[in-house]
N, CA, C, O and the ligand as a Tripos MOL2 file, in Angstrom:
@<TRIPOS>MOLECULE
protein
  289   287    73     0     0
PROTEIN
NO_CHARGES

@<TRIPOS>ATOM
      1 N          14.2550   -0.0840    8.4040 N.3       1 MET1
      2 CA         13.2630   -0.5530    7.4370 C.3       1 MET1
      3 C          12.0350   -1.0820    8.1740 C.2       1 MET1
      4 O          12.1560   -1.8020    9.1650 O.2       1 MET1
      5 N          10.8680   -0.7210    7.6830 N.am      2 THR2
      6 CA          9.6230   -1.1500    8.3090 C.3       2 THR2
      7 C           8.7520   -1.8510    7.2650 C.2       2 THR2
      8 O           8.6830   -1.4180    6.1150 O.2       2 THR2
      9 N           8.0970   -2.9240    7.6670 N.am      3 THR3
     10 CA          7.1380   -3.5850    6.7820 C.3       3 THR3
     11 C           5.7610   -3.5510    7.4420 C.2       3 THR3
     12 O           5.5930   -3.9520    8.5930 O.2       3 THR3
     13 N           4.7910   -3.0660    6.6860 N.am      4 VAL4
     14 CA          3.4180   -3.0250    7.1990 C.3       4 VAL4
     15 C           2.5130   -3.7710    6.2260 C.2       4 VAL4
     16 O           2.7950   -3.8490    5.0300 O.2       4 VAL4
     17 N           1.4340   -4.3120    6.7510 N.am      5 THR5
     18 CA          0.4150   -4.9280    5.9020 C.3       5 THR5
     19 C          -0.9090   -4.2450    6.2010 C.2       5 THR5
     20 O          -1.3660   -4.2150    7.3440 O.2       5 THR5
     21 N          -1.5140   -3.7010    5.1620 N.am      6 TYR6
     22 CA         -2.7770   -2.9920    5.3120 C.3       6 TYR6
     23 C          -3.9170   -3.7520    4.6630 C.2       6 TYR6
     24 O          -3.7440   -4.4440    3.6590 O.2       6 TYR6
     25 N          -5.0780   -3.6050    5.2590 N.am      7 SER7
     26 CA         -6.3060   -4.0820    4.6540 C.3       7 SER7
     27 C          -6.8470   -2.9660    3.7600 C.2       7 SER7
     28 O          -7.0830   -1.8470    4.2160 O.2       7 SER7
     29 N          -7.0400   -3.2910    2.4740 N.am      8 VAL8
     30 CA         -7.5460   -2.3100    1.5090 C.3       8 VAL8
     31 C          -8.7030   -2.9540    0.7430 C.2       8 VAL8
     32 O          -8.5100   -3.5170   -0.3340 O.2       8 VAL8
     33 N          -9.9120   -2.8620    1.3160 N.am      9 PRO9
     34 CA        -11.0700   -3.5540    0.7420 C.3       9 PRO9
     35 C         -11.4440   -3.1100   -0.6730 C.2       9 PRO9
     36 O         -12.1300   -3.8450   -1.3830 O.2       9 PRO9
     37 N         -11.0110   -1.9350   -1.0910 N.am     10 ALA10
     38 CA        -11.3650   -1.4510   -2.4340 C.3      10 ALA10
     39 C         -10.6550   -2.2150   -3.5480 C.2      10 ALA10
     40 O         -11.0020   -2.0710   -4.7200 O.2      10 ALA10
     41 N          -9.6670   -3.0220   -3.1870 N.am     11 ILE11
     42 CA         -8.9970   -3.8460   -4.2070 C.3      11 ILE11
     43 C          -9.9800   -4.9030   -4.7040 C.2      11 ILE11
     44 O         -10.5630   -5.6400   -3.9090 O.2      11 ILE11
     45 N         -10.1610   -4.9740   -6.0280 N.am     12 HIS12
     46 CA        -11.0570   -6.0130   -6.5350 C.3      12 HIS12
     47 C         -10.5280   -6.7610   -7.7500 C.2      12 HIS12
     48 O         -11.1530   -7.7260   -8.1890 O.2      12 HIS12
     49 N          -9.3880   -6.3390   -8.3060 N.am     13 CYS13
     50 CA         -8.8670   -7.0490   -9.4700 C.3      13 CYS13
     51 C          -7.3910   -6.7420   -9.6760 C.2      13 CYS13
     52 O          -6.7820   -5.9860   -8.9190 O.2      13 CYS13
     53 N          -6.8390   -7.3420  -10.7070 N.am     14 GLY14
     54 CA         -5.4270   -7.1580  -10.9990 C.3      14 GLY14
     55 C          -5.0740   -5.7370  -11.4060 C.2      14 GLY14
     56 O          -3.9400   -5.2900  -11.2310 O.2      14 GLY14
     57 N          -6.0530   -5.0370  -11.9480 N.am     15 HIS15
     58 CA         -5.8020   -3.6360  -12.2940 C.3      15 HIS15
     59 C          -5.5500   -2.8160  -11.0320 C.2      15 HIS15
     60 O          -4.6650   -1.9610  -10.9890 O.2      15 HIS15
     61 N          -6.3450   -3.0970  -10.0160 N.am     16 CYS16
     62 CA         -6.1850   -2.4010   -8.7300 C.3      16 CYS16
     63 C          -4.8020   -2.6760   -8.1430 C.2      16 CYS16
     64 O          -4.1080   -1.7510   -7.7200 O.2      16 CYS16
     65 N          -4.4050   -3.9400   -8.1200 N.am     17 THR17
     66 CA         -3.1120   -4.2710   -7.5110 C.3      17 THR17
     67 C          -1.9800   -3.6210   -8.3060 C.2      17 THR17
     68 O          -1.0020   -3.1480   -7.7260 O.2      17 THR17
     69 N          -2.1130   -3.5990   -9.6190 N.am     18 HIS18
     70 CA         -1.0950   -2.9830  -10.4630 C.3      18 HIS18
     71 C          -0.9860   -1.4840  -10.1750 C.2      18 HIS18
     72 O           0.1140   -0.9530  -10.0170 O.2      18 HIS18
     73 N          -2.1250   -0.8140  -10.1100 N.am     19 THR19
     74 CA         -2.1430    0.6260   -9.8310 C.3      19 THR19
     75 C          -1.4830    0.9300   -8.4910 C.2      19 THR19
     76 O          -0.6520    1.8320   -8.3830 O.2      19 THR19
     77 N          -1.8640    0.1670   -7.4790 N.am     20 ILE20
     78 CA         -1.2980    0.3880   -6.1390 C.3      20 ILE20
     79 C           0.2060    0.1570   -6.1430 C.2      20 ILE20
     80 O           0.9610    0.9480   -5.5790 O.2      20 ILE20
     81 N           0.6360   -0.9170   -6.7730 N.am     21 GLU21
     82 CA          2.0710   -1.2160   -6.7860 C.3      21 GLU21
     83 C           2.8560   -0.1330   -7.5190 C.2      21 GLU21
     84 O           3.9430    0.2480   -7.0840 O.2      21 GLU21
     85 N           2.3130    0.3650   -8.6310 N.am     22 MET22
     86 CA          2.9900    1.4280   -9.3800 C.3      22 MET22
     87 C           3.0440    2.7300   -8.5830 C.2      22 MET22
     88 O           4.1010    3.3470   -8.4550 O.2      22 MET22
     89 N           1.8940    3.1380   -8.0520 N.am     23 GLU23
     90 CA          1.8040    4.4440   -7.3820 C.3      23 GLU23
     91 C           2.5890    4.4700   -6.0740 C.2      23 GLU23
     92 O           3.3730    5.3870   -5.8310 O.2      23 GLU23
     93 N           2.3780    3.4780   -5.2490 N.am     24 VAL24
     94 CA          3.0800    3.4570   -3.9550 C.3      24 VAL24
     95 C           4.5720    3.2200   -4.1770 C.2      24 VAL24
     96 O           5.4130    3.7340   -3.4390 O.2      24 VAL24
     97 N           4.8870    2.4280   -5.2120 N.am     25 GLY25
     98 CA          6.2860    2.1500   -5.5180 C.3      25 GLY25
     99 C           7.0770    3.3880   -5.9110 C.2      25 GLY25
    100 O           8.3060    3.4010   -5.8320 O.2      25 GLY25
    101 N           6.3670    4.4260   -6.3340 N.am     26 GLU26
    102 CA          7.0440    5.6560   -6.7300 C.3      26 GLU26
    103 C           7.3410    6.5850   -5.5560 C.2      26 GLU26
    104 O           8.0710    7.5640   -5.7070 O.2      26 GLU26
    105 N           6.7790    6.2810   -4.3950 N.am     27 LEU27
    106 CA          7.0560    7.1150   -3.2200 C.3      27 LEU27
    107 C           8.5010    6.9210   -2.7950 C.2      27 LEU27
    108 O           8.9830    5.7950   -2.6780 O.2      27 LEU27
    109 N           9.1760    8.0170   -2.5700 N.am     28 GLN28
    110 CA         10.5700    7.9510   -2.1250 C.3      28 GLN28
    111 C          10.6690    7.2390   -0.7880 C.2      28 GLN28
    112 O           9.9690    7.5870    0.1640 O.2      28 GLN28
    113 N          11.5270    6.2570   -0.7210 N.am     29 GLY29
    114 CA         11.7310    5.5230    0.5240 C.3      29 GLY29
    115 C          11.0480    4.1710    0.5340 C.2      29 GLY29
    116 O          11.3460    3.3250    1.3760 O.2      29 GLY29
    117 N          10.1140    3.9610   -0.4170 N.am     30 VAL30
    118 CA          9.4220    2.6730   -0.4870 C.3      30 VAL30
    119 C          10.3140    1.6550   -1.2090 C.2      30 VAL30
    120 O          10.7570    1.8860   -2.3340 O.2      30 VAL30
    121 N          10.5630    0.5370   -0.5430 N.am     31 GLN31
    122 CA         11.4410   -0.4950   -1.1000 C.3      31 GLN31
    123 C          10.6710   -1.5330   -1.9020 C.2      31 GLN31
    124 O          11.1180   -1.9690   -2.9630 O.2      31 GLN31
    125 N           9.5130   -1.9250   -1.3870 N.am     32 SER32
    126 CA          8.7160   -2.9160   -2.1240 C.3      32 SER32
    127 C           7.2450   -2.7820   -1.7680 C.2      32 SER32
    128 O           6.8820   -2.3610   -0.6690 O.2      32 SER32
    129 N           6.4110   -3.1540   -2.7300 N.am     33 VAL33
    130 CA          4.9550   -3.1110   -2.5480 C.3      33 VAL33
    131 C           4.3930   -4.3730   -3.1470 C.2      33 VAL33
    132 O           4.6690   -4.6910   -4.3040 O.2      33 VAL33
    133 N           3.6070   -5.0950   -2.3770 N.am     34 LYS34
    134 CA          2.9420   -6.2810   -2.9170 C.3      34 LYS34
    135 C           1.4700   -6.1880   -2.5670 C.2      34 LYS34
    136 O           1.0920   -6.2670   -1.3980 O.2      34 LYS34
    137 N           0.6330   -6.0170   -3.5970 N.am     35 ALA35
    138 CA         -0.8120   -5.9530   -3.3860 C.3      35 ALA35
    139 C          -1.4180   -7.2740   -3.8370 C.2      35 ALA35
    140 O          -1.0320   -7.8240   -4.8690 O.2      35 ALA35
    141 N          -2.3620   -7.7770   -3.0640 N.am     36 ASP36
    142 CA         -2.9680   -9.0790   -3.3640 C.3      36 ASP36
    143 C          -4.4810   -8.9430   -3.5400 C.2      36 ASP36
    144 O          -5.1890   -8.5110   -2.6300 O.2      36 ASP36
    145 N          -4.9600   -9.3200   -4.7240 N.am     37 GLU37
    146 CA         -6.3820   -9.1330   -4.9980 C.3      37 GLU37
    147 C          -7.2640  -10.1540   -4.2830 C.2      37 GLU37
    148 O          -8.4390   -9.8840   -4.0330 O.2      37 GLU37
    149 N          -6.7150  -11.3200   -3.9530 N.am     38 ALA38
    150 CA         -7.5140  -12.3490   -3.2770 C.3      38 ALA38
    151 C          -7.7810  -11.9720   -1.8170 C.2      38 ALA38
    152 O          -8.9000  -12.1180   -1.3240 O.2      38 ALA38
    153 N          -6.7590  -11.4950   -1.1460 N.am     39 THR39
    154 CA         -6.9040  -11.1630    0.2820 C.3      39 THR39
    155 C          -7.2120   -9.6820    0.5020 C.2      39 THR39
    156 O          -7.5820   -9.2750    1.6040 O.2      39 THR39
    157 N          -7.0550   -8.8720   -0.5620 N.am     40 ARG40
    158 CA         -7.2630   -7.4290   -0.4680 C.3      40 ARG40
    159 C          -6.3510   -6.7920    0.5900 C.2      40 ARG40
    160 O          -6.7540   -5.9520    1.3950 O.2      40 ARG40
    161 N          -5.1050   -7.2480    0.5310 N.am     41 LYS41
    162 CA         -4.1010   -6.7060    1.4370 C.3      41 LYS41
    163 C          -2.9490   -6.1440    0.6310 C.2      41 LYS41
    164 O          -2.6750   -6.5710   -0.4900 O.2      41 LYS41
    165 N          -2.2800   -5.1680    1.2380 N.am     42 VAL42
    166 CA         -1.0920   -4.5840    0.6260 C.3      42 VAL42
    167 C           0.0440   -4.6370    1.6430 C.2      42 VAL42
    168 O          -0.0860   -4.1480    2.7660 O.2      42 VAL42
    169 N           1.1510   -5.2320    1.2360 N.am     43 GLN43
    170 CA          2.3240   -5.2810    2.1090 C.3      43 GLN43
    171 C           3.3800   -4.3320    1.5390 C.2      43 GLN43
    172 O           3.7440   -4.4070    0.3660 O.2      43 GLN43
    173 N           3.8500   -3.4530    2.3940 N.am     44 ILE44
    174 CA          4.7860   -2.4140    1.9610 C.3      44 ILE44
    175 C           5.9900   -2.3800    2.8870 C.2      44 ILE44
    176 O           5.8540   -2.3550    4.1100 O.2      44 ILE44
    177 N           7.1670   -2.3810    2.2800 N.am     45 THR45
    178 CA          8.4060   -2.2200    3.0420 C.3      45 THR45
    179 C           8.9890   -0.8620    2.6940 C.2      45 THR45
    180 O           9.1540   -0.5240    1.5220 O.2      45 THR45
    181 N           9.2990   -0.0900    3.7250 N.am     46 PHE46
    182 CA          9.7510    1.2810    3.4660 C.3      46 PHE46
    183 C          10.7110    1.7760    4.5370 C.2      46 PHE46
    184 O          10.8740    1.1710    5.5960 O.2      46 PHE46
    185 N          11.3250    2.8780    4.2230 N.am     47 ASP47
    186 CA         12.2090    3.5640    5.1590 C.3      47 ASP47
    187 C          11.9990    5.0530    4.9330 C.2      47 ASP47
    188 O          11.3490    5.4430    3.9620 O.2      47 ASP47
    189 N          12.5370    5.8900    5.8120 N.am     48 ILE48
    190 CA         12.4150    7.3230    5.5790 C.3      48 ILE48
    191 C          13.0660    7.6780    4.2350 C.2      48 ILE48
    192 O          14.0590    7.0540    3.8600 O.2      48 ILE48
    193 N          12.5370    8.6540    3.5090 N.am     49 PRO49
    194 CA         11.5120    9.6340    3.8970 C.3      49 PRO49
    195 C          10.0610    9.1320    3.8060 C.2      49 PRO49
    196 O           9.1490    9.9070    4.0950 O.2      49 PRO49
    197 N           9.8120    7.9040    3.4270 N.am     50 ALA50
    198 CA          8.4290    7.4130    3.4250 C.3      50 ALA50
    199 C           7.9700    7.2030    4.8730 C.2      50 ALA50
    200 O           8.7840    7.0310    5.7800 O.2      50 ALA50
    201 N           6.6530    7.2220    5.0640 N.am     51 SER51
    202 CA          6.0920    6.9960    6.3950 C.3      51 SER51
    203 C           4.7040    6.3970    6.2100 C.2      51 SER51
    204 O           4.1270    6.4680    5.1250 O.2      51 SER51
    205 N           4.1770    5.8100    7.2740 N.am     52 GLU52
    206 CA          2.8150    5.2630    7.2030 C.3      52 GLU52
    207 C           1.8310    6.3620    6.8160 C.2      52 GLU52
    208 O           0.9110    6.1430    6.0270 O.2      52 GLU52
    209 N           2.0430    7.5470    7.3860 N.am     53 GLU53
    210 CA          1.1600    8.6760    7.1110 C.3      53 GLU53
    211 C           1.1370    9.0030    5.6100 C.2      53 GLU53
    212 O           0.0730    9.1830    5.0160 O.2      53 GLU53
    213 N           2.3240    9.0750    5.0180 N.am     54 LYS54
    214 CA          2.4160    9.4110    3.5900 C.3      54 LYS54
    215 C           1.8270    8.3150    2.7210 C.2      54 LYS54
    216 O           1.1460    8.5940    1.7340 O.2      54 LYS54
    217 N           2.0900    7.0690    3.0900 N.am     55 ILE55
    218 CA          1.5750    5.9430    2.3030 C.3      55 ILE55
    219 C           0.0540    5.9150    2.3600 C.2      55 ILE55
    220 O          -0.6070    5.7380    1.3370 O.2      55 ILE55
    221 N          -0.5010    6.0910    3.5580 N.am     56 LYS56
    222 CA         -1.9570    6.0610    3.7040 C.3      56 LYS56
    223 C          -2.6090    7.2370    2.9850 C.2      56 LYS56
    224 O          -3.6870    7.0970    2.4070 O.2      56 LYS56
    225 N          -1.9550    8.3920    3.0200 N.am     57 ALA57
    226 CA         -2.5000    9.5630    2.3240 C.3      57 ALA57
    227 C          -2.5350    9.3090    0.8220 C.2      57 ALA57
    228 O          -3.5080    9.6540    0.1510 O.2      57 ALA57
    229 N          -1.4740    8.7080    0.2970 N.am     58 LEU58
    230 CA         -1.4150    8.4160   -1.1320 C.3      58 LEU58
    231 C          -2.4880    7.3960   -1.5210 C.2      58 LEU58
    232 O          -3.1720    7.5680   -2.5290 O.2      58 LEU58
    233 N          -2.6320    6.3530   -0.7360 N.am     59 LEU59
    234 CA         -3.6400    5.3330   -1.0500 C.3      59 LEU59
    235 C          -5.0490    5.9260   -1.0230 C.2      59 LEU59
    236 O          -5.8880    5.5620   -1.8470 O.2      59 LEU59
    237 N          -5.3100    6.8190   -0.1020 N.am     60 ALA60
    238 CA         -6.6270    7.4650   -0.0360 C.3      60 ALA60
    239 C          -6.8370    8.3340   -1.2800 C.2      60 ALA60
    240 O          -7.9270    8.3800   -1.8490 O.2      60 ALA60
    241 N          -5.7810    9.0090   -1.6790 N.am     61 GLU61
    242 CA         -5.8310    9.9030   -2.8380 C.3      61 GLU61
    243 C          -6.1480    9.1500   -4.1310 C.2      61 GLU61
    244 O          -6.8440    9.6810   -4.9950 O.2      61 GLU61
    245 N          -5.6550    7.9400   -4.2720 N.am     62 ILE62
    246 CA         -5.9180    7.1720   -5.4950 C.3      62 ILE62
    247 C          -7.1160    6.2280   -5.3230 C.2      62 ILE62
    248 O          -7.3060    5.3000   -6.1080 O.2      62 ILE62
    249 N          -7.9150    6.4830   -4.2870 N.am     63 ASP63
    250 CA         -9.1750    5.7620   -4.0430 C.3      63 ASP63
    251 C          -9.0200    4.3210   -3.5690 C.2      63 ASP63
    252 O          -9.8660    3.4670   -3.8360 O.2      63 ASP63
    253 N          -7.9290    4.0710   -2.8660 N.am     64 TYR64
    254 CA         -7.7670    2.7740   -2.1970 C.3      64 TYR64
    255 C          -7.4710    3.0110   -0.7150 C.2      64 TYR64
    256 O          -6.3710    2.7210   -0.2450 O.2      64 TYR64
    257 N          -8.4490    3.5360    0.0140 N.am     65 PRO65
    258 CA         -8.1930    3.8700    1.4200 C.3      65 PRO65
    259 C          -7.8640    2.6360    2.2700 C.2      65 PRO65
    260 O          -8.4130    1.5510    2.0780 O.2      65 PRO65
    261 N          -6.9520    2.8520    3.2090 N.am     66 VAL66
    262 CA         -6.5760    1.7900    4.1420 C.3      66 VAL66
    263 C          -7.6570    1.6870    5.2150 C.2      66 VAL66
    264 O          -8.0190    2.6790    5.8480 O.2      66 VAL66
    265 N          -8.1620    0.4760    5.4050 N.am     67 GLU67
    266 CA         -9.2140    0.2670    6.4110 C.3      67 GLU67
    267 C          -8.6620   -0.2790    7.7130 C.2      67 GLU67
    268 O          -9.3400   -0.2490    8.7400 O.2      67 GLU67
    269 N          -7.4540   -0.7720    7.6760 N.am     68 GLY68
    270 CA         -6.8990   -1.3030    8.9170 C.3      68 GLY68
    271 C          -5.4750   -1.7570    8.7360 C.2      68 GLY68
    272 O          -5.0350   -2.0890    7.6360 O.2      68 GLY68
    273 N          -4.7600   -1.7630    9.8570 N.am     69 LEU69
    274 CA         -3.3800   -2.2470    9.8730 C.3      69 LEU69
    275 C          -3.4190   -3.6970   10.3160 C.2      69 LEU69
    276 O          -3.8820   -3.9980   11.4160 O.2      69 LEU69
    277 N          -2.9390   -4.5960    9.4720 N.am     70 ILE70
    278 CA         -2.9760   -6.0110    9.8200 C.3      70 ILE70
    279 C          -1.7440   -6.4040   10.6130 C.2      70 ILE70
    280 O          -1.8370   -7.1480   11.5900 O.2      70 ILE70
    281 N          -0.5970   -5.9090   10.1960 N.am     71 SER71
    282 CA          0.5990   -6.2110   10.9820 C.3      71 SER71
    283 C           1.6760   -5.1910   10.7410 C.2      71 SER71
    284 O           1.7140   -4.5150    9.7140 O.2      71 SER71
    285 N           2.5510   -5.0990   11.7190 N.am     72 LEU72
    286 CA          3.6980   -4.1990   11.6270 C.3      72 LEU72
    287 C           4.9320   -5.0270   11.4160 C.2      72 LEU72
    288 O           6.0310   -4.4820   11.3080 O.2      72 LEU72
    289 CU         -9.6040   -3.5000   -9.8490 Cu       73 CU73
@<TRIPOS>BOND
     1     1     2 1
     2     2     3 1
     3     3     4 2
     4     3     5 am
     5     5     6 1
     6     6     7 1
     7     7     8 2
     8     7     9 am
     9     9    10 1
    10    10    11 1
    11    11    12 2
    12    11    13 am
    13    13    14 1
    14    14    15 1
    15    15    16 2
    16    15    17 am
    17    17    18 1
    18    18    19 1
    19    19    20 2
    20    19    21 am
    21    21    22 1
    22    22    23 1
    23    23    24 2
    24    23    25 am
    25    25    26 1
    26    26    27 1
    27    27    28 2
    28    27    29 am
    29    29    30 1
    30    30    31 1
    31    31    32 2
    32    31    33 am
    33    33    34 1
    34    34    35 1
    35    35    36 2
    36    35    37 am
    37    37    38 1
    38    38    39 1
    39    39    40 2
    40    39    41 am
    41    41    42 1
    42    42    43 1
    43    43    44 2
    44    43    45 am
    45    45    46 1
    46    46    47 1
    47    47    48 2
    48    47    49 am
    49    49    50 1
    50    50    51 1
    51    51    52 2
    52    51    53 am
    53    53    54 1
    54    54    55 1
    55    55    56 2
    56    55    57 am
    57    57    58 1
    58    58    59 1
    59    59    60 2
    60    59    61 am
    61    61    62 1
    62    62    63 1
    63    63    64 2
    64    63    65 am
    65    65    66 1
    66    66    67 1
    67    67    68 2
    68    67    69 am
    69    69    70 1
    70    70    71 1
    71    71    72 2
    72    71    73 am
    73    73    74 1
    74    74    75 1
    75    75    76 2
    76    75    77 am
    77    77    78 1
    78    78    79 1
    79    79    80 2
    80    79    81 am
    81    81    82 1
    82    82    83 1
    83    83    84 2
    84    83    85 am
    85    85    86 1
    86    86    87 1
    87    87    88 2
    88    87    89 am
    89    89    90 1
    90    90    91 1
    91    91    92 2
    92    91    93 am
    93    93    94 1
    94    94    95 1
    95    95    96 2
    96    95    97 am
    97    97    98 1
    98    98    99 1
    99    99   100 2
   100    99   101 am
   101   101   102 1
   102   102   103 1
   103   103   104 2
   104   103   105 am
   105   105   106 1
   106   106   107 1
   107   107   108 2
   108   107   109 am
   109   109   110 1
   110   110   111 1
   111   111   112 2
   112   111   113 am
   113   113   114 1
   114   114   115 1
   115   115   116 2
   116   115   117 am
   117   117   118 1
   118   118   119 1
   119   119   120 2
   120   119   121 am
   121   121   122 1
   122   122   123 1
   123   123   124 2
   124   123   125 am
   125   125   126 1
   126   126   127 1
   127   127   128 2
   128   127   129 am
   129   129   130 1
   130   130   131 1
   131   131   132 2
   132   131   133 am
   133   133   134 1
   134   134   135 1
   135   135   136 2
   136   135   137 am
   137   137   138 1
   138   138   139 1
   139   139   140 2
   140   139   141 am
   141   141   142 1
   142   142   143 1
   143   143   144 2
   144   143   145 am
   145   145   146 1
   146   146   147 1
   147   147   148 2
   148   147   149 am
   149   149   150 1
   150   150   151 1
   151   151   152 2
   152   151   153 am
   153   153   154 1
   154   154   155 1
   155   155   156 2
   156   155   157 am
   157   157   158 1
   158   158   159 1
   159   159   160 2
   160   159   161 am
   161   161   162 1
   162   162   163 1
   163   163   164 2
   164   163   165 am
   165   165   166 1
   166   166   167 1
   167   167   168 2
   168   167   169 am
   169   169   170 1
   170   170   171 1
   171   171   172 2
   172   171   173 am
   173   173   174 1
   174   174   175 1
   175   175   176 2
   176   175   177 am
   177   177   178 1
   178   178   179 1
   179   179   180 2
   180   179   181 am
   181   181   182 1
   182   182   183 1
   183   183   184 2
   184   183   185 am
   185   185   186 1
   186   186   187 1
   187   187   188 2
   188   187   189 am
   189   189   190 1
   190   190   191 1
   191   191   192 2
   192   191   193 am
   193   193   194 1
   194   194   195 1
   195   195   196 2
   196   195   197 am
   197   197   198 1
   198   198   199 1
   199   199   200 2
   200   199   201 am
   201   201   202 1
   202   202   203 1
   203   203   204 2
   204   203   205 am
   205   205   206 1
   206   206   207 1
   207   207   208 2
   208   207   209 am
   209   209   210 1
   210   210   211 1
   211   211   212 2
   212   211   213 am
   213   213   214 1
   214   214   215 1
   215   215   216 2
   216   215   217 am
   217   217   218 1
   218   218   219 1
   219   219   220 2
   220   219   221 am
   221   221   222 1
   222   222   223 1
   223   223   224 2
   224   223   225 am
   225   225   226 1
   226   226   227 1
   227   227   228 2
   228   227   229 am
   229   229   230 1
   230   230   231 1
   231   231   232 2
   232   231   233 am
   233   233   234 1
   234   234   235 1
   235   235   236 2
   236   235   237 am
   237   237   238 1
   238   238   239 1
   239   239   240 2
   240   239   241 am
   241   241   242 1
   242   242   243 1
   243   243   244 2
   244   243   245 am
   245   245   246 1
   246   246   247 1
   247   247   248 2
   248   247   249 am
   249   249   250 1
   250   250   251 1
   251   251   252 2
   252   251   253 am
   253   253   254 1
   254   254   255 1
   255   255   256 2
   256   255   257 am
   257   257   258 1
   258   258   259 1
   259   259   260 2
   260   259   261 am
   261   261   262 1
   262   262   263 1
   263   263   264 2
   264   263   265 am
   265   265   266 1
   266   266   267 1
   267   267   268 2
   268   267   269 am
   269   269   270 1
   270   270   271 1
   271   271   272 2
   272   271   273 am
   273   273   274 1
   274   274   275 1
   275   275   276 2
   276   275   277 am
   277   277   278 1
   278   278   279 1
   279   279   280 2
   280   279   281 am
   281   281   282 1
   282   282   283 1
   283   283   284 2
   284   283   285 am
   285   285   286 1
   286   286   287 1
   287   287   288 2
@<TRIPOS>SUBSTRUCTURE
     1 MET1         2 RESIDUE 1 A MET
     2 THR2         6 RESIDUE 1 A THR
     3 THR3        10 RESIDUE 1 A THR
     4 VAL4        14 RESIDUE 1 A VAL
     5 THR5        18 RESIDUE 1 A THR
     6 TYR6        22 RESIDUE 1 A TYR
     7 SER7        26 RESIDUE 1 A SER
     8 VAL8        30 RESIDUE 1 A VAL
     9 PRO9        34 RESIDUE 1 A PRO
    10 ALA10       38 RESIDUE 1 A ALA
    11 ILE11       42 RESIDUE 1 A ILE
    12 HIS12       46 RESIDUE 1 A HIS
    13 CYS13       50 RESIDUE 1 A CYS
    14 GLY14       54 RESIDUE 1 A GLY
    15 HIS15       58 RESIDUE 1 A HIS
    16 CYS16       62 RESIDUE 1 A CYS
    17 THR17       66 RESIDUE 1 A THR
    18 HIS18       70 RESIDUE 1 A HIS
    19 THR19       74 RESIDUE 1 A THR
    20 ILE20       78 RESIDUE 1 A ILE
    21 GLU21       82 RESIDUE 1 A GLU
    22 MET22       86 RESIDUE 1 A MET
    23 GLU23       90 RESIDUE 1 A GLU
    24 VAL24       94 RESIDUE 1 A VAL
    25 GLY25       98 RESIDUE 1 A GLY
    26 GLU26      102 RESIDUE 1 A GLU
    27 LEU27      106 RESIDUE 1 A LEU
    28 GLN28      110 RESIDUE 1 A GLN
    29 GLY29      114 RESIDUE 1 A GLY
    30 VAL30      118 RESIDUE 1 A VAL
    31 GLN31      122 RESIDUE 1 A GLN
    32 SER32      126 RESIDUE 1 A SER
    33 VAL33      130 RESIDUE 1 A VAL
    34 LYS34      134 RESIDUE 1 A LYS
    35 ALA35      138 RESIDUE 1 A ALA
    36 ASP36      142 RESIDUE 1 A ASP
    37 GLU37      146 RESIDUE 1 A GLU
    38 ALA38      150 RESIDUE 1 A ALA
    39 THR39      154 RESIDUE 1 A THR
    40 ARG40      158 RESIDUE 1 A ARG
    41 LYS41      162 RESIDUE 1 A LYS
    42 VAL42      166 RESIDUE 1 A VAL
    43 GLN43      170 RESIDUE 1 A GLN
    44 ILE44      174 RESIDUE 1 A ILE
    45 THR45      178 RESIDUE 1 A THR
    46 PHE46      182 RESIDUE 1 A PHE
    47 ASP47      186 RESIDUE 1 A ASP
    48 ILE48      190 RESIDUE 1 A ILE
    49 PRO49      194 RESIDUE 1 A PRO
    50 ALA50      198 RESIDUE 1 A ALA
    51 SER51      202 RESIDUE 1 A SER
    52 GLU52      206 RESIDUE 1 A GLU
    53 GLU53      210 RESIDUE 1 A GLU
    54 LYS54      214 RESIDUE 1 A LYS
    55 ILE55      218 RESIDUE 1 A ILE
    56 LYS56      222 RESIDUE 1 A LYS
    57 ALA57      226 RESIDUE 1 A ALA
    58 LEU58      230 RESIDUE 1 A LEU
    59 LEU59      234 RESIDUE 1 A LEU
    60 ALA60      238 RESIDUE 1 A ALA
    61 GLU61      242 RESIDUE 1 A GLU
    62 ILE62      246 RESIDUE 1 A ILE
    63 ASP63      250 RESIDUE 1 A ASP
    64 TYR64      254 RESIDUE 1 A TYR
    65 PRO65      258 RESIDUE 1 A PRO
    66 VAL66      262 RESIDUE 1 A VAL
    67 GLU67      266 RESIDUE 1 A GLU
    68 GLY68      270 RESIDUE 1 A GLY
    69 LEU69      274 RESIDUE 1 A LEU
    70 ILE70      278 RESIDUE 1 A ILE
    71 SER71      282 RESIDUE 1 A SER
    72 LEU72      286 RESIDUE 1 A LEU
    73 CU73       289 GROUP 0 **** ****
């Protein structure tokens, strides 16, 4: 199991955090997603078949591109 925290500056409200949590939460292998509108960070815990590559691709696709990895 891996937990990553990403900086996602496009987050600006509760609608954004809800969308991210719903969409990323549907990826196979994702255990939990917590998006925070105050810090504009997303913390994701996952295992295979999910991967950082797949998560970042999905976030870019729904218009919340990852700008940086805050922690592993
Ligand atoms: Cu929003």
